[in-house]
N, C-alpha and C positions, 0 to 999 in steps of 0.2 A: 509564583509555583502556578501550574494549570489548575484550574478547577477539573475534578472528575469527567464532567461533561467533554471537556478539551481533547480528551485524551481518545474521543470516540469519532472515527471516519465511517459515515455511512456511504455506501456505493449505490450511485444510482444507476443499478443495473437493470433500466427499464427500457421499453421498445422505441417512447417519442418523450418529446416535450411538454405534453400534457400531464402524463402519469409522472415524470419528475417534477414537475410544479407541485402537484400532490403532496410529495413526500417532502419538497423544499420547504413548502407551507405550514405542514407539521412539524418540523423537526429542526428548523431553523434555529431555532433556542435553544434546542437539545441535544446537540453534536458540535463539534469544534472543526468540522470539514467534511464537506462532500465531496465523494469520487465519482470524476466522470470516464466512464471506459470508453471503448470501441464502440461499441453498440448504440450509446445515447451520443455520443460525440459526431456518427455519422448519420444517425436521424436528425441531431439538432443542431450541429455545428457550432462555432464558436459562441453564437449568442447563449447557449446556456451557462455558459462562465456569468455571462452579465447576469442573467436572472437569478442565479444563486449568490451573488455579490450585493443585488438589488435587496436582497431577502433578510440581511441581516447582518452579523459577524460572524458567521462562519466561513470559511476558508474554502478554496479549491483545491482539489489533488487529481491532475490532470493524467490518469491513468494510460497512457497510450502503447507504452513498451516499446519505445523505438526501436528498432532493428534492421539497420540497412547498410550502406557504405557511410564511411565517414562523413564525406562531402554532402552528401543528403542528409544525414542525422542534424549534422552541424547547419543547415539550413532550416530543416525543420523546427529545431530547437529556438532559433532565432525568432520564427514565428509565436513560438509556445511563450517566450518568454514577452512577447508583446501582448499577451493575455491578462497577465497578471495575477496568475495562480501562485499556489505557496510550493506544491509539489509536482514532480512530474518524473517519469520512469524512463529507464532504456535498460534493455536486455544487458545482463552482461557475458552472455555468451556470443556476445557481438564482437570480441575483441577489445585490447586495451586502447586501440587508435579510435575504435567507434566511440569508446565511452570519453575519452579526452576531447573528441568533438562534440560532444552532448554538452560538456560542461563548458568547453569555449562557446558553443552557440548559446549557451544559457545568459551569457554575461554576467552573472552574480544575482540574476533578477527573479531565479526561482531557483530550489534546491532541486538537485538532480539526484534521484534515487537508484541503483543499480538493482535490478531483477534478478535473485540469486537462483533459486529453485522453485518452481511453482508449487504451491501448498497443496495443489492435485494431484501430485509425482510421487508414486510410492518407488522402493526399491526396485521392483519389477520394473517400472517404466524406465528407472534409469536404466537397468540393465539391457532392455530392450532397445533403449538409443544407443547403443555401442560404447558408454562410457567403460572406462579401466574399471580393471577389478577392484581396485583398491577405493573408487568412489561408490562402487555397489557394496562393498562389505561396511563402509561409512559413508554415508550420503551427506554426514555434517562435515567432513573434511573437504567434499566438493564445495558447500556452501561457503566455508572459510576460506578456500581458495579464491572464489568469487568475490567476496566481500573485501578481499585484501586487494585483488584485482581494482576493484571500484575506488578503493580508497586511493589506491596510486594515482588514477586516471584524474580524482580531485573531486569525486562523487560525494556528497554531503552525507550520505548514507546508504541503506540496502532497505531492499524489501526481504523479509525472511520469515520463515515459521516462528511462532513464539516458543518451539521447542529450543531454536538455537540464537534467540536475544540473547541470553546470557554470555552464551562462547564467544559471540560475535563482539559483545561487549569487553570481555575479557581480554580476547587477543587484538581490538582496536580501538578500544578507549570508550570511556562514556561520552566523548564528543560525537562521534557518530553513530549517527542516527540509525535507528530502528523502527522500520514500520512492520507490523504483523498482521496480515489474512490469517484466516481460519479459525477465527475467536467464536468459540462457543460457549455463553452463559454457563453456570453451575447446573442450573437445571433444562439444559438443552445440549446435550451431546451424543452425536453421531449421528447417521441416518441420511448422511449426502455424501456428495464426491470429494469434500476435501479430507485428506490421508494425516495430515500431521497438526493437528488443533489441539487449543490450550484452551483454558478459561481467560476471562478478562483480568482476574486476580492473579493467575500465576502468569499470564504475559506480563502485568506490571512489577512483581515481583522480580522477573527476570530483565526488567529495564527496558523492556520497551516502552517507544516514545510515542508511539499511536498505535491504534487497533483499530484494523478494518473489521468492523461487524455490519454486516448485510442481512441475513437470512432471518436472525432471531428478533430482530426490528421488523423487517419487509413484511414477513409472513404473520406476524402478531396480530390479534383481534384490535389491539390499540397499539400501533406502533409508539406514539408520543409515551404512554406507559412503559412500554418493554424497553426505550432508549432510557428512561428517569429511572427505570430498575437496575439497567445496567452501571448505570452512573453510579449508584449507589453501591453495588458491588465492586467497581472501581477503587471507590472512596474508601472500600475498607483496607486496601492493599497499600494505598499511599501513606 
């Protein structure tokens, strides 16, 4: 059984490797994984993965959200697999063939997650993007459709809102991983661009396997103390 802290993925959404190093040093023994997204990966390159692995036991979630033709995604995923990261992402909107190429490129060395619907997106955003009325009326049906496609492609799980984790677990089984961003601890909910958010306890109770928790830790006066406090909140739900 994972310890409470191991459920926490801290996103290194910072502009430089120096800034990232501060949080790596501060939080390496307080979180289970660090997420490296596009901003930091462009600034620091693959070397940032090595920095994280050298800091301690925390693993790496390389969140590049691949979205391209299948051949390009396959080759990019082969390079990602060489880095020794635990998790990585591909957009579900890119087609079944593209996700199958991502899984093939991973060679089983990194768990591929499908990104269903970004947690920043609201029903209005879905409507403006031109989706069918059935998905505008029920955003959760779009999430399930994409998650089902991701599983069919061989993905190990999906990135989804904590509001959808239980539904995906019920439809696709407990072995299908759910990673949930848009997490806000009970003492800090609201006031940012995330639309579909839940607390850590709610996400765990819904069956989420990992929780991406950034701003409540990053913006705290003491990030380490905030991470420990959030782990305690998770522990109450385990």
